[in-house]
N, C-alpha and C positions, 0 to 999 in steps of 0.2 A: 862496571854493572854487575860482572860475574862476581866480583868478591863481595859487593855489595849484598847481591842475593844471597851468597854463603853466609855472609855475617849475619842475616837476617834469619836464617832458617837456624844457625847455632844458637840465636839468640831464642828463640822460638821454642827450641828443643832444650834449653837451660829451663826458661820457663815452664815449661811442660812438666820437666824433672822435678823442679819445685814443688809444682803442684802436686805431681804424682806422691812425691817425698811427704807433702802435707796431709795428701789424702789417708794413705797409709799410716801416717802417725794419728789422724783423726779415727780413722778404724780401729785402730789399738786401743787407743784413749777410751773410745767407745765401750769396746768388749771389756777393759779394763773396771770400768765406771759399772756397767751391765753385771759384771762379776760381784764388784764390790756390793752393789744393791743386793744382789742375792743373798749374798753372805749376810749381809747385816739384816735382811727381811726377816720377820718373824710373822708365822701364821698367825693371822686375827682369829678372834674367839666370838661367837655369838653372846649376847648377855646372859644365855643358860649354860655356856662353857663348852660348847659343841664346834670343832673350826670351820670358821666361816668360807663357804663357798659361792655367797652369794653374788649375783652378778650375770649379765650377758655374755656369753662366751661363743667363741665361734671357731671354727676349723678350716675358715677359708685359707690358711697358710700352705693347707696342705691339698689344694683344690688340683686335680690333673694329676697328683699321686696314684698309680695304679695300685690295687688291691695286690696281687701276685707281682712278686719281683720279676722282671727279666732275667732268662735264664743267663745270659751272659756275664751277669754281674755277680752269681754266684750267693756267696753268704755274707756279701759286703751290705750291710742294712745303710749305711751312709755315704753321700757323696763326697768327693775330695773337694778342698777348697777352691782348687780350679774350676771343677765343675760346677760347684756353686755360683762361682764368680760369673760363669757363662750364663747360669739361669737368673741371676741378677740382670744382666746386660738384655736378657729376652723381656724380663716384665720391664724393664724401662722403655724399650721399643715397644711392648705392647701397651704402657701407659700411654706412650705419645700417639701411638695410632688411635687410642680410645678419644683424644684430644681432637681428632679430626670431624669436623660438623657435617661435610658432605663425603660421599663415597667417590672412589676413582671412576671415570667413564666407561672402564672396561671392566666394572665389577660387575659380578652376575646378581641377579635380583631373587630374593628367598621369601618366603612365606614369613619366616619369624623377625622378631625385635632386630634392631640394630646389636652388632656383636658387643658393644661397650655397654649394654643393660645389662650383661651378665657381671657377675660378681669376681673379683680377680684375688689372687695373693696378694698381700702386701711385702712377703720376704719371700725367698726360697724355700721351699720344705727340704730341710736337710735329709730325709731319708728316701730311700730308693724304692720303698713298697709300704703299704700300711699293714701289713702283714710282719709281725716283728719274731712270731716263734711259730712252726720250726724256723732253724737257721737259715733255709735257701729263702724263707721269705714269700712262700707259696702256699695257697689254699691245698691241703692233702687232696687226695684222691676222692672221687664221691662212689658211695656204694653202688652195686649190680641195680637195686632195687630205688635208688633214687634216680638214676639216669632213666628210667621209665615213666618217671614223672612228666607231664606234659607242662611247658613253659608258658603263662599267660602271654595275650599279645600284648605288646609294650613293656614288657619284663626282660626284654633280650631277645625277642622274637620281631623281626622288622616286617614280617609279612601278615599283616591282621587280617584274620576273615572276616571278622565283624559281622558274624552271623546273630549274636547278642551281645548286650553289655557284658553277660558273663566271660566273653572272649577277651575281655581287656582287664590288667591288671590291677589291683587294688589301687594302687598310686593313680594312674590313669583314670580310676572310677573316684578319687578323690576321698577314699575310705581310711587307709593306712599304708605306711611303708615300713611296721615293722620297728622292733630297737634297733638292729644294726644300722637299716635303711633309713632311719633317723636323726642318726648322729654320723654317719660317714660323709666326709666332704663332696659335695656335687656342685653345679655352676653355681646353684644360687641358694638362699633360703636357709644357711649353716647357723642360724642362732639358736642357743640353747639357754635359757634363762632360768638359775636357778634360785628358788625361793625356799627358807628354811624356816620351822616353827617347833616348837616342843614337840619332840617325837617324830617328825616328819621332815622329808624333803621332798620337794616338786620341780619337777623338770619340765619346763615349758617350752616346745619345739616349734620354730616357726613355719615352719613347711608342715602343713595338715593340721597343724594346731594340736598336736598328740600333748598331752599334761599327765606325765607320769606322778603318781602320789605315792611316795616310799615311805612306809613305816618303818621307824628303827626301833620298836618296842620290843623285838624278841619274839613276835609273834609269828606263829606256824603258818607254812602255805596253805591257802584255800584250797578245798578239795580238788582232787584232779578233774571232778565232773564241771569245775567252773573253770572255761578257759575264755581267752581274748585274744585280740590282735596283737597287743602288747605285753601279753602275760601276766603274772602275778609277782611283783615285785617286793624283795623283803632286803632291807639295809642295817647294816652296822659299821662300827667305825674301829679301825686298826690303826689307831696311833692318830694322826692327820688325814688319813685316808679312808673316804667313804668307799665301803664295798656292797655292791649291788646283786643278789643274786635274784634272778628271773626265771621262773617255770610256767607251767601250764598254757603255754601257747597252743593256739589253734593251728593244726598242721594244715601245709600244701595252701597257704596264702601269700606269703612274702617270702623273698629270699635274702642275702645277705650284701647283695651289691647294692651300690648309691641308689637310693630310692625305694629300697625294697625290691630291687629286678632281680633276674637271675633265677637261678633253680630253687623251687620253694622250699623250706625245711620244713621238716615233722613236726611233729605234738610231743615227740621226745628230746626238743631240744631244752637246753640249758644255757643260760648266758651269766658270767660273773663280770662285773663291770667292776673300776675302778677309779676314782677319781681322786687324784694328789695333786694339791696346790704347790708349785713350785716357786711360786713369785707373785709380787704385786699383781701380775698381768698374765701369768701363764699358769696353765694345769695341765698335768700329764693324763690323759685319758686310755686307759686300756681294758680290751671287751675279751674274755675266753670263752670263745664258743664249742659246746659239746652237744654234737647230734649223730648219736651212734646209728640213726636211721639214714644218715645223708652222707657222711664223712667219715672215713676209716679211722680218723684219731680227732681229737681235739686240737683247736691252734688258737691263737691271740694276735688281736690286731692293736697297735697302739698307734697315738699321734696326740702332738700338742693341741690345746684348745687355748685359745687367747681373747683379751680382752681390747677393743681398741676404742679410741675416744669416739664418742657420738654414736656407737654401733648399738642397735636395738632392734628386737623382732617388729615385722610389720604385719598387717592384716593378709592372711592368706586367703583369697576368695576363690576357692577352688570352684565349687558346686556352681557358684553364681555367674562365673565366665567360663564354662565347661562345656564350650562350644564343639569342642574335637569330638567328644562323646557323640553329639546328635549328627553331626556333619559326617563321621566315619560311618554310623549307623545309616544315615540317610544316603551317602553315597553308595554304598554297598548294595541297598537295596534297587537305585537308581542304575547300577551296573545289571544287577541281575534281570531287572524289567528289559533293560537295552539287548541283552542278550537273548532272553525270552522272545522278544520280538523279531530278531534277527534269525531264530530259529525257525519260527513259524513263518517268515517269510521265505524260508529256505535258504539263506544265507549262510 
């Protein structure tokens, strides 16, 4: 029996080895095919001759990638192959968990939707941070004046006062997420639909439904007296790369963390974005953020945008279902009433 058992184990290990070798060869073959496809791929053009960037793109693959790199990773922008393999296993486990139709008996009950309602990365993000420059992958230090700015509730401050609706972030109020906050990957709603026409590029973003209309005809920026949440964009082509410079932001409205959270930026901020299609289903996105009133030096964020089969923008009915605002404000008033009653009763 023992010899038969050992023989069975040896057979299983042999078969596993064959499958492992086959898997390695399959991965290598897939990589070669992808490389060959990218090498043979040619940037398509619109009927009027501009590089064609149209379609719906998503930053889902970098969901969970930190904006600033962990200090222990130093100047290392990319994970090793072993680290990526571990992350691939984590995604596989998450996908298996998402298939479960019921929660475990000892699972805590929350007020939010089931975890599997969120969007997931489809493959591991190779980057250790979204910040790609400076080399340490970290957002530069803030200025002394910036550190005095109040951070709206819901934009990084987890203790909302709820004295009025103005205490909440512009995202929580369903108004805007700003330019960086609208494209940086978050837990869902990362769709970016690009539509092109003669002399214009329009980017329609799924969450909050921002629509950025970008003229390409070389016109100057609007007067600095004209400002908006999403600024005043102007675009041009550098080869196959769409370059978009945006100025004229409203100050102290949104930050650069996902969904426009974090420390609000100033009216002096300028962003320069670069959209470069590098394959049939991948685009490289970069944004340089320069706000001398907020950070001591400019910095650059970059990550891939991909097209996935069947991916499209969905309705984002924010105001219609925004019970959080009503409940937060009414709840705060109820607590105040209770505290006042207790004080009157001498408790």
